[in-house]
FINU-901991 format. One line per field, with one value per atom (N, C-alpha, C, CB): residue number from 1; atom name; residue in three letters; x, y, z. Coordinates in nm, 4 decimals. Glycine has a CB too. Example, Ala and Ser with C-alpha at 12.3 -4.5 7.8 and 13.67 -1.06 7.14 Angstrom:
! residues 2
resi = 1 / 1 / 1 / 1 / 2 / 2 / 2 / 2
name = N / CA / C / CB / N / CA / C / CB
resn = ALA / ALA / ALA / ALA / SER / SER / SER / SER
x = 1.3190 / 1.2300 / 1.3200 / 1.1308 / 1.2850 / 1.3670 / 1.2900 / 1.4084
y = -0.5690 / -0.4500 / -0.3300 / -0.4473 / -0.2250 / -0.1060 / 0.0030 / -0.0598
z = 0.7800 / 0.7800 / 0.7800 / 0.9046 / 0.7080 / 0.7140 / 0.7870 / 0.5725
***
This chain:
! residues 115
resi = 1 / 1 / 1 / 1 / 2 / 2 / 2 / 2 / 3 / 3 / 3 / 3 / 4 / 4 / 4 / 4 / 5 / 5 / 5 / 5 / 6 / 6 / 6 / 6 / 7 / 7 / 7 / 7 / 8 / 8 / 8 / 8 / 9 / 9 / 9 / 9 / 10 / 10 / 10 / 10 / 11 / 11 / 11 / 11 / 12 / 12 / 12 / 12 / 13 / 13 / 13 / 13 / 14 / 14 / 14 / 14 / 15 / 15 / 15 / 15 / 16 / 16 / 16 / 16 / 17 / 17 / 17 / 17 / 18 / 18 / 18 / 18 / 19 / 19 / 19 / 19 / 20 / 20 / 20 / 20 / 21 / 21 / 21 / 21 / 22 / 22 / 22 / 22 / 23 / 23 / 23 / 23 / 24 / 24 / 24 / 24 / 25 / 25 / 25 / 25 / 26 / 26 / 26 / 26 / 27 / 27 / 27 / 27 / 28 / 28 / 28 / 28 / 29 / 29 / 29 / 29 / 30 / 30 / 30 / 30 / 31 / 31 / 31 / 31 / 32 / 32 / 32 / 32 / 33 / 33 / 33 / 33 / 34 / 34 / 34 / 34 / 35 / 35 / 35 / 35 / 36 / 36 / 36 / 36 / 37 / 37 / 37 / 37 / 38 / 38 / 38 / 38 / 39 / 39 / 39 / 39 / 40 / 40 / 40 / 40 / 41 / 41 / 41 / 41 / 42 / 42 / 42 / 42 / 43 / 43 / 43 / 43 / 44 / 44 / 44 / 44 / 45 / 45 / 45 / 45 / 46 / 46 / 46 / 46 / 47 / 47 / 47 / 47 / 48 / 48 / 48 / 48 / 49 / 49 / 49 / 49 / 50 / 50 / 50 / 50 / 51 / 51 / 51 / 51 / 52 / 52 / 52 / 52 / 53 / 53 / 53 / 53 / 54 / 54 / 54 / 54 / 55 / 55 / 55 / 55 / 56 / 56 / 56 / 56 / 57 / 57 / 57 / 57 / 58 / 58 / 58 / 58 / 59 / 59 / 59 / 59 / 60 / 60 / 60 / 60 / 61 / 61 / 61 / 61 / 62 / 62 / 62 / 62 / 63 / 63 / 63 / 63 / 64 / 64 / 64 / 64 / 65 / 65 / 65 / 65 / 66 / 66 / 66 / 66 / 67 / 67 / 67 / 67 / 68 / 68 / 68 / 68 / 69 / 69 / 69 / 69 / 70 / 70 / 70 / 70 / 71 / 71 / 71 / 71 / 72 / 72 / 72 / 72 / 73 / 73 / 73 / 73 / 74 / 74 / 74 / 74 / 75 / 75 / 75 / 75 / 76 / 76 / 76 / 76 / 77 / 77 / 77 / 77 / 78 / 78 / 78 / 78 / 79 / 79 / 79 / 79 / 80 / 80 / 80 / 80 / 81 / 81 / 81 / 81 / 82 / 82 / 82 / 82 / 83 / 83 / 83 / 83 / 84 / 84 / 84 / 84 / 85 / 85 / 85 / 85 / 86 / 86 / 86 / 86 / 87 / 87 / 87 / 87 / 88 / 88 / 88 / 88 / 89 / 89 / 89 / 89 / 90 / 90 / 90 / 90 / 91 / 91 / 91 / 91 / 92 / 92 / 92 / 92 / 93 / 93 / 93 / 93 / 94 / 94 / 94 / 94 / 95 / 95 / 95 / 95 / 96 / 96 / 96 / 96 / 97 / 97 / 97 / 97 / 98 / 98 / 98 / 98 / 99 / 99 / 99 / 99 / 100 / 100 / 100 / 100 / 101 / 101 / 101 / 101 / 102 / 102 / 102 / 102 / 103 / 103 / 103 / 103 / 104 / 104 / 104 / 104 / 105 / 105 / 105 / 105 / 106 / 106 / 106 / 106 / 107 / 107 / 107 / 107 / 108 / 108 / 108 / 108 / 109 / 109 / 109 / 109 / 110 / 110 / 110 / 110 / 111 / 111 / 111 / 111 / 112 / 112 / 112 / 112 / 113 / 113 / 113 / 113 / 114 / 114 / 114 / 114 / 115 / 115 / 115 / 115
name = N / CA / C / CB / N / CA / C / CB / N / CA / C / CB / N / CA / C / CB / N / CA / C / CB / N / CA / C / CB / N / CA / C / CB / N / CA / C / CB / N / CA / C / CB / N / CA / C / CB / N / CA / C / CB / N / CA / C / CB / N / CA / C / CB / N / CA / C / CB / N / CA / C / CB / N / CA / C / CB / N / CA / C / CB / N / CA / C / CB / N / CA / C / CB / N / CA / C / CB / N / CA / C / CB / N / CA / C / CB / N / CA / C / CB / N / CA / C / CB / N / CA / C / CB / N / CA / C / CB / N / CA / C / CB / N / CA / C / CB / N / CA / C / CB / N / CA / C / CB / N / CA / C / CB / N / CA / C / CB / N / CA / C / CB / N / CA / C / CB / N / CA / C / CB / N / CA / C / CB / N / CA / C / CB / N / CA / C / CB / N / CA / C / CB / N / CA / C / CB / N / CA / C / CB / N / CA / C / CB / N / CA / C / CB / N / CA / C / CB / N / CA / C / CB / N / CA / C / CB / N / CA / C / CB / N / CA / C / CB / N / CA / C / CB / N / CA / C / CB / N / CA / C / CB / N / CA / C / CB / N / CA / C / CB / N / CA / C / CB / N / CA / C / CB / N / CA / C / CB / N / CA / C / CB / N / CA / C / CB / N / CA / C / CB / N / CA / C / CB / N / CA / C / CB / N / CA / C / CB / N / CA / C / CB / N / CA / C / CB / N / CA / C / CB / N / CA / C / CB / N / CA / C / CB / N / CA / C / CB / N / CA / C / CB / N / CA / C / CB / N / CA / C / CB / N / CA / C / CB / N / CA / C / CB / N / CA / C / CB / N / CA / C / CB / N / CA / C / CB / N / CA / C / CB / N / CA / C / CB / N / CA / C / CB / N / CA / C / CB / N / CA / C / CB / N / CA / C / CB / N / CA / C / CB / N / CA / C / CB / N / CA / C / CB / N / CA / C / CB / N / CA / C / CB / N / CA / C / CB / N / CA / C / CB / N / CA / C / CB / N / CA / C / CB / N / CA / C / CB / N / CA / C / CB / N / CA / C / CB / N / CA / C / CB / N / CA / C / CB / N / CA / C / CB / N / CA / C / CB / N / CA / C / CB / N / CA / C / CB / N / CA / C / CB / N / CA / C / CB / N / CA / C / CB / N / CA / C / CB / N / CA / C / CB / N / CA / C / CB / N / CA / C / CB / N / CA / C / CB / N / CA / C / CB / N / CA / C / CB / N / CA / C / CB / N / CA / C / CB / N / CA / C / CB / N / CA / C / CB / N / CA / C / CB
resn = MET / MET / MET / MET / THR / THR / THR / THR / THR / THR / THR / THR / ALA / ALA / ALA / ALA / SER / SER / SER / SER / LEU / LEU / LEU / LEU / ASN / ASN / ASN / ASN / SER / SER / SER / SER / GLY / GLY / GLY / GLY / SER / SER / SER / SER / SER / SER / SER / SER / VAL / VAL / VAL / VAL / PRO / PRO / PRO / PRO / PRO / PRO / PRO / PRO / MET / MET / MET / MET / PRO / PRO / PRO / PRO / GLU / GLU / GLU / GLU / ARG / ARG / ARG / ARG / THR / THR / THR / THR / PRO / PRO / PRO / PRO / LYS / LYS / LYS / LYS / ALA / ALA / ALA / ALA / LEU / LEU / LEU / LEU / ARG / ARG / ARG / ARG / ALA / ALA / ALA / ALA / ALA / ALA / ALA / ALA / ILE / ILE / ILE / ILE / ALA / ALA / ALA / ALA / GLN / GLN / GLN / GLN / HIS / HIS / HIS / HIS / ALA / ALA / ALA / ALA / PRO / PRO / PRO / PRO / GLN / GLN / GLN / GLN / LEU / LEU / LEU / LEU / LEU / LEU / LEU / LEU / VAL / VAL / VAL / VAL / ASP / ASP / ASP / ASP / PHE / PHE / PHE / PHE / ASP / ASP / ASP / ASP / ARG / ARG / ARG / ARG / HIS / HIS / HIS / HIS / TRP / TRP / TRP / TRP / ARG / ARG / ARG / ARG / ARG / ARG / ARG / ARG / ASP / ASP / ASP / ASP / ILE / ILE / ILE / ILE / ALA / ALA / ALA / ALA / ASP / ASP / ASP / ASP / ALA / ALA / ALA / ALA / TYR / TYR / TYR / TYR / ASP / ASP / ASP / ASP / LEU / LEU / LEU / LEU / ALA / ALA / ALA / ALA / PRO / PRO / PRO / PRO / VAL / VAL / VAL / VAL / PRO / PRO / PRO / PRO / ALA / ALA / ALA / ALA / PHE / PHE / PHE / PHE / MET / MET / MET / MET / ALA / ALA / ALA / ALA / ARG / ARG / ARG / ARG / TRP / TRP / TRP / TRP / TRP / TRP / TRP / TRP / GLY / GLY / GLY / GLY / GLU / GLU / GLU / GLU / TYR / TYR / TYR / TYR / ALA / ALA / ALA / ALA / LEU / LEU / LEU / LEU / CYS / CYS / CYS / CYS / ARG / ARG / ARG / ARG / ASP / ASP / ASP / ASP / SER / SER / SER / SER / ALA / ALA / ALA / ALA / LEU / LEU / LEU / LEU / GLU / GLU / GLU / GLU / ALA / ALA / ALA / ALA / HIS / HIS / HIS / HIS / VAL / VAL / VAL / VAL / HIS / HIS / HIS / HIS / ARG / ARG / ARG / ARG / LEU / LEU / LEU / LEU / GLU / GLU / GLU / GLU / ASP / ASP / ASP / ASP / ASP / ASP / ASP / ASP / ALA / ALA / ALA / ALA / ALA / ALA / ALA / ALA / GLN / GLN / GLN / GLN / GLU / GLU / GLU / GLU / PRO / PRO / PRO / PRO / ASP / ASP / ASP / ASP / TYR / TYR / TYR / TYR / ILE / ILE / ILE / ILE / ARG / ARG / ARG / ARG / ALA / ALA / ALA / ALA / LYS / LYS / LYS / LYS / ALA / ALA / ALA / ALA / MET / MET / MET / MET / ILE / ILE / ILE / ILE / GLU / GLU / GLU / GLU / GLU / GLU / GLU / GLU / ALA / ALA / ALA / ALA / GLY / GLY / GLY / GLY / ARG / ARG / ARG / ARG / ILE / ILE / ILE / ILE / ARG / ARG / ARG / ARG / ARG / ARG / ARG / ARG / ALA / ALA / ALA / ALA / ALA / ALA / ALA / ALA / ALA / ALA / ALA / ALA / LYS / LYS / LYS / LYS / ALA / ALA / ALA / ALA / GLU / GLU / GLU / GLU / PRO / PRO / PRO / PRO / GLY / GLY / GLY / GLY / GLN / GLN / GLN / GLN
x = 0.0843 / 0.0000 / 0.0879 / -0.0954 / 0.0604 / 0.1327 / 0.0328 / 0.2242 / 0.0837 / -0.0004 / 0.0625 / -0.0189 / -0.0169 / 0.0362 / 0.1004 / -0.0747 / 0.2153 / 0.2838 / 0.2086 / 0.4324 / 0.1921 / 0.1223 / 0.2033 / 0.0902 / 0.3356 / 0.4202 / 0.4704 / 0.5350 / 0.4898 / 0.5554 / 0.4643 / 0.6715 / 0.3482 / 0.2613 / 0.3058 / 0.2518 / 0.4168 / 0.4654 / 0.4173 / 0.6201 / 0.4449 / 0.4047 / 0.5128 / 0.3739 / 0.4696 / 0.5625 / 0.5126 / 0.5743 / 0.6037 / 0.5595 / 0.4890 / 0.6787 / 0.3974 / 0.3289 / 0.4236 / 0.2059 / 0.3881 / 0.4651 / 0.4409 / 0.4260 / 0.5448 / 0.5309 / 0.4608 / 0.6682 / 0.4463 / 0.4020 / 0.5034 / 0.3885 / 0.4596 / 0.5490 / 0.6280 / 0.4684 / 0.7131 / 0.8032 / 0.9423 / 0.7546 / 1.0463 / 1.1817 / 1.2044 / 1.2831 / 1.1529 / 1.1733 / 1.1068 / 1.1179 / 0.9833 / 0.9119 / 0.9754 / 0.7644 / 1.0177 / 1.0819 / 1.2132 / 1.1057 / 1.2920 / 1.4186 / 1.3940 / 1.4960 / 1.2937 / 1.2621 / 1.2215 / 1.1492 / 1.1424 / 1.1008 / 1.2203 / 0.9947 / 1.3083 / 1.4290 / 1.5133 / 1.5114 / 1.5331 / 1.6140 / 1.5558 / 1.6233 / 1.4246 / 1.3607 / 1.3500 / 1.2238 / 1.3147 / 1.2801 / 1.3781 / 1.1466 / 1.4633 / 1.5605 / 1.6918 / 1.5052 / 1.7520 / 1.8708 / 1.9889 / 1.9133 / 1.9895 / 2.0969 / 2.0966 / 2.0838 / 1.9858 / 1.9766 / 2.0170 / 1.8361 / 2.0265 / 2.0388 / 2.1650 / 2.0354 / 2.2784 / 2.4033 / 2.3929 / 2.5237 / 2.3429 / 2.3301 / 2.2247 / 2.2951 / 2.1143 / 2.0107 / 2.0706 / 1.8914 / 2.1379 / 2.1967 / 2.3034 / 2.2566 / 2.3855 / 2.4898 / 2.4267 / 2.5795 / 2.3247 / 2.2556 / 2.1904 / 2.1492 / 2.1274 / 2.0643 / 2.1675 / 1.9965 / 2.2787 / 2.3816 / 2.4392 / 2.4946 / 2.4606 / 2.5212 / 2.4290 / 2.5596 / 2.3016 / 2.2134 / 2.1051 / 2.1484 / 2.0719 / 1.9557 / 1.9885 / 1.8525 / 2.0635 / 2.0785 / 2.1170 / 2.1814 / 2.2147 / 2.2615 / 2.2140 / 2.4112 / 2.1194 / 2.0710 / 1.9773 / 1.9991 / 1.9880 / 1.8959 / 1.7772 / 1.9686 / 1.7872 / 1.6844 / 1.6170 / 1.7445 / 1.4883 / 1.4161 / 1.3812 / 1.2901 / 1.4230 / 1.3896 / 1.4321 / 1.4533 / 1.5467 / 1.5848 / 1.5077 / 1.7295 / 1.4298 / 1.3617 / 1.2638 / 1.2871 / 1.1789 / 1.0886 / 1.1620 / 0.9990 / 1.2705 / 1.3470 / 1.4109 / 1.4556 / 1.4632 / 1.5209 / 1.4151 / 1.5781 / 1.2977 / 1.1908 / 1.1452 / 1.0719 / 1.1330 / 1.0897 / 1.1890 / 1.0731 / 1.3166 / 1.4191 / 1.4150 / 1.5581 / 1.4132 / 1.4189 / 1.2847 / 1.4663 / 1.1755 / 1.0433 / 1.0386 / 0.9301 / 1.0842 / 1.0864 / 1.1808 / 1.1248 / 1.2975 / 1.3931 / 1.3349 / 1.5248 / 1.2774 / 1.2195 / 1.1003 / 1.1766 / 1.0158 / 0.8982 / 0.9388 / 0.8176 / 1.0485 / 1.0969 / 1.1643 / 1.1942 / 1.2515 / 1.3304 / 1.2488 / 1.4388 / 1.1330 / 1.0523 / 0.9927 / 0.9404 / 0.9927 / 0.9463 / 1.0670 / 0.8311 / 1.1284 / 1.2543 / 1.2402 / 1.3074 / 1.1267 / 1.1078 / 1.0993 / 0.9807 / 1.0279 / 1.0166 / 1.1516 / 0.9111 / 1.2221 / 1.3552 / 1.4484 / 1.4146 / 1.4469 / 1.5325 / 1.4963 / 1.5200 / 1.3680 / 1.3237 / 1.3763 / 1.1694 / 1.3649 / 1.4135 / 1.5647 / 1.3761 / 1.6365 / 1.7826 / 1.8221 / 1.8465 / 1.7471 / 1.7746 / 1.7519 / 1.6854 / 1.6432 / 1.6188 / 1.7333 / 1.4857 / 1.7774 / 1.8859 / 2.0167 / 1.9042 / 2.0464 / 2.1695 / 2.1655 / 2.1918 / 2.0516 / 2.0384 / 2.0497 / 1.9052 / 1.9933 / 2.0022 / 2.1467 / 1.9180 / 2.2244 / 2.3654 / 2.4445 / 2.4288 / 2.4005 / 2.4711 / 2.4103 / 2.4721 / 2.2959 / 2.2223 / 2.2867 / 2.0751 / 2.3286 / 2.3899 / 2.2886 / 2.4657 / 2.1638 / 2.0597 / 2.0061 / 1.9439 / 2.0308 / 1.9922 / 1.8425 / 2.0311 / 1.7600 / 1.6150 / 1.5691 / 1.5420 / 1.6227 / 1.5873 / 1.6382 / 1.6456 / 1.7609 / 1.8172 / 1.7330 / 1.9643 / 1.6950 / 1.6125 / 1.4783 / 1.5903 / 1.4182 / 1.2898 / 1.3038 / 1.2356 / 1.4142 / 1.4357 / 1.4521 / 1.5593 / 1.5280 / 1.5486 / 1.4169 / 1.6571 / 1.3393 / 1.2097 / 1.1162 / 1.1450 / 1.1163 / 1.0323 / 1.0776 / 1.0365 / 1.2072 / 1.2589 / 1.2161 / 1.4141 / 1.2231 / 1.1806 / 1.0325 / 1.2131 / 0.9503 / 0.8057 / 0.7773 / 0.7313 / 0.8472 / 0.8267 / 0.8694 / 0.9053 / 0.9841 / 1.0316 / 0.9313 / 1.1699 / 0.8817 / 0.7849 / 0.6553 / 0.7550 / 0.6091 / 0.4862 / 0.5065 / 0.4429 / 0.6205 / 0.6488 / 0.6519 / 0.7827 / 0.7092 / 0.7228 / 0.5883 / 0.8144 / 0.4841 / 0.3512 / 0.2769 / 0.2681 / 0.3379 / 0.2729 / 0.2434 / 0.3620 / 0.1297 / 0.0868 / 0.1131 / -0.0633 / 0.1196 / 0.1363 / 0.0292 / 0.1303 / 0.0723 / -0.0187 / -0.0402 / -0.1477 / -0.0006 / -0.0174 / 0.0907 / -0.0154
y = -0.1184 / 0.0000 / 0.1235 / 0.0005 / 0.2183 / 0.3437 / 0.4569 / 0.3544 / 0.5721 / 0.6905 / 0.7930 / 0.7468 / 0.8763 / 0.9789 / 1.0889 / 1.0365 / 1.1311 / 1.2421 / 1.3706 / 1.2511 / 1.4537 / 1.5794 / 1.6731 / 1.6462 / 1.6628 / 1.7586 / 1.7122 / 1.7918 / 1.5848 / 1.5411 / 1.4656 / 1.4560 / 1.4228 / 1.3461 / 1.2023 / 1.4117 / 1.1637 / 1.0263 / 0.9462 / 1.0226 / 0.8179 / 0.7315 / 0.7270 / 0.5903 / 0.7264 / 0.7103 / 0.5940 / 0.8423 / 0.5207 / 0.4090 / 0.4600 / 0.3201 / 0.3821 / 0.4236 / 0.4183 / 0.3350 / 0.4922 / 0.4866 / 0.3508 / 0.6037 / 0.2958 / 0.1653 / 0.1777 / 0.0999 / 0.0636 / 0.0678 / 0.1520 / -0.0773 / 0.2124 / 0.3000 / 0.2179 / 0.4129 / 0.1287 / 0.0494 / 0.0564 / -0.0993 / 0.0447 / 0.0475 / -0.0601 / 0.0309 / -0.1796 / -0.2897 / -0.2594 / -0.4215 / -0.2133 / -0.1816 / -0.0631 / -0.1521 / 0.0363 / 0.1527 / 0.1136 / 0.2609 / 0.0289 / -0.0155 / -0.0918 / -0.1033 / -0.1780 / -0.2542 / -0.1609 / -0.3555 / -0.0592 / 0.0364 / 0.1152 / 0.1323 / 0.1562 / 0.2272 / 0.1377 / 0.2737 / 0.0131 / -0.0801 / -0.0973 / -0.2167 / -0.1013 / -0.1252 / 0.0002 / -0.1826 / 0.1133 / 0.2314 / 0.3481 / 0.2782 / 0.3484 / 0.4574 / 0.4004 / 0.5671 / 0.3066 / 0.2379 / 0.3306 / 0.1327 / 0.4492 / 0.5446 / 0.5889 / 0.6665 / 0.5701 / 0.6072 / 0.4943 / 0.6510 / 0.3725 / 0.2547 / 0.2533 / 0.1317 / 0.2898 / 0.2878 / 0.3820 / 0.3271 / 0.5028 / 0.5985 / 0.5544 / 0.7369 / 0.4981 / 0.4463 / 0.3396 / 0.3881 / 0.2416 / 0.1329 / 0.1832 / 0.0276 / 0.2752 / 0.3321 / 0.4033 / 0.4306 / 0.4833 / 0.5550 / 0.4554 / 0.6516 / 0.3508 / 0.2477 / 0.1830 / 0.1403 / 0.1387 / 0.0717 / 0.1657 / 0.0191 / 0.2905 / 0.3866 / 0.4228 / 0.5120 / 0.4445 / 0.5024 / 0.4100 / 0.6212 / 0.3027 / 0.2240 / 0.0784 / 0.2302 / 0.0128 / -0.1333 / -0.1884 / -0.1753 / -0.1306 / -0.1827 / -0.1008 / -0.1884 / -0.0126 / 0.0729 / -0.0050 / 0.1969 / 0.0240 / -0.0344 / 0.0581 / -0.0627 / 0.1780 / 0.2795 / 0.3020 / 0.4125 / 0.2892 / 0.3082 / 0.4543 / 0.2261 / 0.5437 / 0.6850 / 0.7423 / 0.7648 / 0.7025 / 0.7619 / 0.7095 / 0.7394 / 0.6038 / 0.5436 / 0.6404 / 0.4177 / 0.7136 / 0.8063 / 0.9124 / 0.8748 / 0.9658 / 1.0653 / 1.0015 / 1.1300 / 0.8809 / 0.8074 / 0.7869 / 0.6709 / 0.7394 / 0.7139 / 0.8430 / 0.6463 / 0.9498 / 1.0767 / 1.1242 / 1.1836 / 1.1135 / 1.1590 / 1.0775 / 1.1498 / 0.9446 / 0.8594 / 0.8497 / 0.7210 / 0.8662 / 0.8704 / 0.9881 / 0.8824 / 1.1029 / 1.2219 / 1.2086 / 1.3420 / 1.1514 / 1.1321 / 1.0413 / 1.0735 / 0.9293 / 0.8371 / 0.9009 / 0.7063 / 0.9704 / 1.0337 / 1.1284 / 1.1095 / 1.1978 / 1.2886 / 1.2120 / 1.3899 / 1.1190 / 1.0487 / 0.9554 / 0.9702 / 0.9117 / 0.8210 / 0.8931 / 0.7582 / 1.0255 / 1.1065 / 1.1817 / 1.2062 / 1.1275 / 1.1838 / 1.3283 / 1.0985 / 1.3637 / 1.5015 / 1.5978 / 1.5124 / 1.5583 / 1.6425 / 1.6547 / 1.5856 / 1.5432 / 1.5452 / 1.6383 / 1.4024 / 1.6293 / 1.7154 / 1.8625 / 1.6774 / 1.8918 / 2.0303 / 2.0845 / 2.0388 / 2.0054 / 2.0486 / 2.0696 / 1.9447 / 1.9771 / 1.9913 / 2.1127 / 1.8637 / 2.1381 / 2.2553 / 2.3837 / 2.2543 / 2.3883 / 2.5054 / 2.5256 / 2.4899 / 2.4171 / 2.4264 / 2.4682 / 2.2927 / 2.4109 / 2.4471 / 2.5914 / 2.3533 / 2.6326 / 2.7704 / 2.8689 / 2.7896 / 2.8338 / 2.9214 / 2.9385 / 2.8656 / 2.8318 / 2.8392 / 2.9336 / 2.7000 / 2.9493 / 3.0359 / 3.1758 / 2.9710 / 3.1956 / 3.3218 / 3.4323 / 3.3027 / 3.5419 / 3.6512 / 3.7344 / 3.7424 / 3.7340 / 3.8111 / 3.7286 / 3.8496 / 3.7759 / 3.7031 / 3.6725 / 3.7827 / 3.7679 / 3.7493 / 3.6406 / 3.8820 / 3.6415 / 3.5364 / 3.4002 / 3.5698 / 3.3959 / 3.2688 / 3.2143 / 3.2875 / 3.3018 / 3.2608 / 3.2059 / 3.3794 / 3.2708 / 3.2248 / 3.0859 / 3.3258 / 3.0623 / 2.9308 / 2.8217 / 2.9342 / 2.8518 / 2.7533 / 2.7272 / 2.8025 / 2.8319 / 2.8139 / 2.7288 / 2.9500 / 2.7501 / 2.6691 / 2.5231 / 2.7247 / 2.4991 / 2.3618 / 2.2971 / 2.3602 / 2.3719 / 2.3202 / 2.2876 / 2.4200 / 2.3738 / 2.3475 / 2.2188 / 2.4668 / 2.2005 / 2.0795 / 1.9565 / 2.0878 / 1.9640 / 1.8507 / 1.8165 / 1.8829 / 1.9194 / 1.8946 / 1.8352 / 2.0243 / 1.8842 / 1.8300 / 1.6844 / 1.9145 / 1.6533 / 1.5149 / 1.4233 / 1.5066 / 1.4713 / 1.3891 / 1.3599 / 1.4586 / 1.4316 / 1.4077 / 1.2939 / 1.5342 / 1.2354 / 1.1242 / 1.0111 / 1.0731 / 0.9505 / 0.8393 / 0.7068 / 0.8525 / 0.5978 / 0.4673 / 0.4452 / 0.3546 / 0.3957 / 0.3694 / 0.4853 / 0.3281 / 0.6036 / 0.7206 / 0.7234 / 0.8511
z = 0.0000 / 0.0000 / 0.0000 / 0.1213 / -0.0870 / -0.0885 / -0.0848 / -0.2121 / -0.0462 / -0.0455 / -0.1368 / 0.0979 / -0.1949 / -0.2837 / -0.2014 / -0.3743 / -0.2450 / -0.1806 / -0.2128 / -0.2265 / -0.1144 / -0.1371 / -0.2241 / -0.0056 / -0.2169 / -0.2857 / -0.4206 / -0.2008 / -0.4411 / -0.5633 / -0.6583 / -0.5292 / -0.6140 / -0.6998 / -0.7178 / -0.8315 / -0.6595 / -0.6700 / -0.5499 / -0.6796 / -0.5535 / -0.4430 / -0.3367 / -0.4931 / -0.2146 / -0.1026 / -0.0185 / -0.0168 / 0.0417 / 0.1254 / 0.2502 / 0.1644 / 0.3048 / 0.4268 / 0.5463 / 0.4523 / 0.6476 / 0.7716 / 0.8369 / 0.8685 / 0.9012 / 0.9660 / 1.1010 / 0.9841 / 1.1687 / 1.3079 / 1.3847 / 1.3697 / 1.4937 / 1.5694 / 1.6722 / 1.6399 / 1.6210 / 1.7049 / 1.6446 / 1.7172 / 1.7266 / 1.6709 / 1.5648 / 1.7817 / 1.5877 / 1.4928 / 1.3583 / 1.5506 / 1.3609 / 1.2367 / 1.1654 / 1.2658 / 1.2418 / 1.1822 / 1.1162 / 1.2879 / 1.1826 / 1.1243 / 0.9949 / 1.2239 / 0.9936 / 0.8723 / 0.7579 / 0.9003 / 0.7880 / 0.6852 / 0.6328 / 0.7408 / 0.7234 / 0.6808 / 0.5911 / 0.8031 / 0.6319 / 0.5524 / 0.4122 / 0.6227 / 0.4019 / 0.2727 / 0.1869 / 0.2940 / 0.2468 / 0.1681 / 0.1789 / 0.2084 / 0.2802 / 0.2975 / 0.3506 / 0.3943 / 0.2772 / 0.3285 / 0.3563 / 0.2311 / 0.2984 / 0.3259 / 0.4723 / 0.2346 / 0.5428 / 0.6844 / 0.7785 / 0.7167 / 0.7272 / 0.8130 / 0.8984 / 0.7290 / 0.8430 / 0.9205 / 1.0396 / 0.8317 / 1.0174 / 1.1278 / 1.2286 / 1.0739 / 1.1810 / 1.2706 / 1.3621 / 1.1896 / 1.3024 / 1.3816 / 1.4776 / 1.2899 / 1.4323 / 1.5191 / 1.6388 / 1.4396 / 1.6126 / 1.7196 / 1.8157 / 1.6610 / 1.7613 / 1.8444 / 1.9364 / 1.7561 / 1.8808 / 1.9618 / 2.0675 / 1.8718 / 2.0305 / 2.1223 / 2.2386 / 2.0472 / 2.2106 / 2.3126 / 2.3676 / 2.2567 / 2.2988 / 2.3379 / 2.3679 / 2.2304 / 2.2839 / 2.2871 / 2.4235 / 2.1872 / 2.4890 / 2.6171 / 2.7364 / 2.6175 / 2.7133 / 2.8217 / 2.9136 / 2.7650 / 3.0407 / 3.1385 / 3.1625 / 3.2710 / 3.1097 / 3.1260 / 2.9907 / 3.1819 / 2.9840 / 2.8584 / 2.8307 / 2.8596 / 2.9172 / 2.9003 / 2.7650 / 3.0100 / 2.7067 / 2.5784 / 2.4570 / 2.5561 / 2.4728 / 2.3570 / 2.2897 / 2.4005 / 2.3622 / 2.2925 / 2.2101 / 2.3931 / 2.2619 / 2.1857 / 2.0625 / 2.2745 / 2.0791 / 1.9662 / 1.8580 / 2.0128 / 1.8982 / 1.8017 / 1.7338 / 1.8708 / 1.8089 / 1.7504 / 1.6451 / 1.8594 / 1.6756 / 1.5820 / 1.4533 / 1.6461 / 1.4659 / 1.3471 / 1.2762 / 1.3848 / 1.3472 / 1.2844 / 1.1871 / 1.3919 / 1.2345 / 1.1494 / 1.0317 / 1.2304 / 1.0547 / 0.9452 / 0.8381 / 0.9980 / 0.8800 / 0.7824 / 0.7115 / 0.8509 / 0.7859 / 0.7258 / 0.6137 / 0.8323 / 0.6307 / 0.5276 / 0.4138 / 0.5879 / 0.4463 / 0.3444 / 0.2566 / 0.4103 / 0.3027 / 0.2200 / 0.1000 / 0.3033 / 0.1021 / -0.0111 / -0.0661 / 0.0317 / -0.1701 / -0.2197 / -0.2676 / -0.3326 / -0.3249 / -0.3709 / -0.2525 / -0.4573 / -0.1494 / -0.0306 / 0.0398 / 0.0659 / 0.0497 / 0.1109 / 0.0332 / 0.1166 / -0.0990 / -0.1815 / -0.1616 / -0.3305 / -0.1518 / -0.1304 / 0.0027 / -0.1338 / 0.1084 / 0.2402 / 0.2374 / 0.3487 / 0.1779 / 0.1713 / 0.0871 / 0.1130 / -0.0193 / -0.1023 / -0.0219 / -0.2290 / 0.0546 / 0.1400 / 0.2387 / 0.2160 / 0.3020 / 0.4005 / 0.3350 / 0.4726 / 0.2187 / 0.1474 / 0.0991 / 0.0286 / 0.0442 / -0.0026 / 0.1129 / -0.0751 / 0.2263 / 0.3436 / 0.3883 / 0.4590 / 0.3796 / 0.4201 / 0.3303 / 0.4177 / 0.2063 / 0.1110 / 0.0997 / -0.0252 / 0.1595 / 0.1459 / 0.2299 / 0.1876 / 0.1674 / 0.2443 / 0.3243 / 0.1504 / 0.2819 / 0.3504 / 0.4679 / 0.2516 / 0.5886 / 0.7093 / 0.7127 / 0.8326 / 0.6782 / 0.6859 / 0.5883 / 0.6563 / 0.4673 / 0.3695 / 0.4157 / 0.2296 / 0.4682 / 0.5166 / 0.6315 / 0.5622 / 0.7225 / 0.8362 / 0.7880 / 0.9326 / 0.6903 / 0.6366 / 0.5728 / 0.5329 / 0.5035 / 0.4414 / 0.5467 / 0.3504 / 0.6514 / 0.7587 / 0.8317 / 0.8589 / 0.8546 / 0.9207 / 0.8358 / 0.9495 / 0.7045 / 0.6155 / 0.6170 / 0.4714 / 0.6131 / 0.6205 / 0.7523 / 0.6070 / 0.8602 / 0.9905 / 0.9945 / 1.0988 / 0.9346 / 0.9287 / 0.8508 / 0.8633 / 0.7414 / 0.6609 / 0.7396 / 0.5279 / 0.8070 / 0.8879 / 0.9989 / 0.9495 / 1.0681 / 1.1760 / 1.1223 / 1.2516 / 1.0087 / 0.9491 / 0.9078 / 0.8269 / 0.8493 / 0.8090 / 0.9303 / 0.7330 / 1.0392 / 1.1605 / 1.2269 / 1.2602 / 1.1891 / 1.2464 / 1.1770 / 1.2386 / 1.0758 / 1.0047 / 1.1022 / 0.8879 / 1.0835 / 1.1683 / 1.0972 / 1.2049 / 1.1715 / 1.1073 / 0.9998 / 1.2125 / 0.8863 / 0.7762 / 0.6817 / 0.8295 / 0.7214 / 0.6336 / 0.5288 / 0.7144
***
């Protein structure tokens, strides 16, 4: 099952169940460029922890990353905004570009399982 991307008109895979295992499987299948960093972060902060407190922050971070990366056109747009902002000499324009990239990232991270 796929859903149409609002921005690109192409198909994007649905969000997985909101579990680390399901998220990792979705990343491996649809955004493998993220997998090394996901696994490294998991091993560093979660795998051997006796405290589950960091798990929600871990999931929030990677949920948002996957939500953005599963739509290549949206991901490219956000990266272009961030790159253009880094080169923009006008502070107000650069700030507006970074704020827009942030809004897109936050909106993507609100995706629910199956969307």
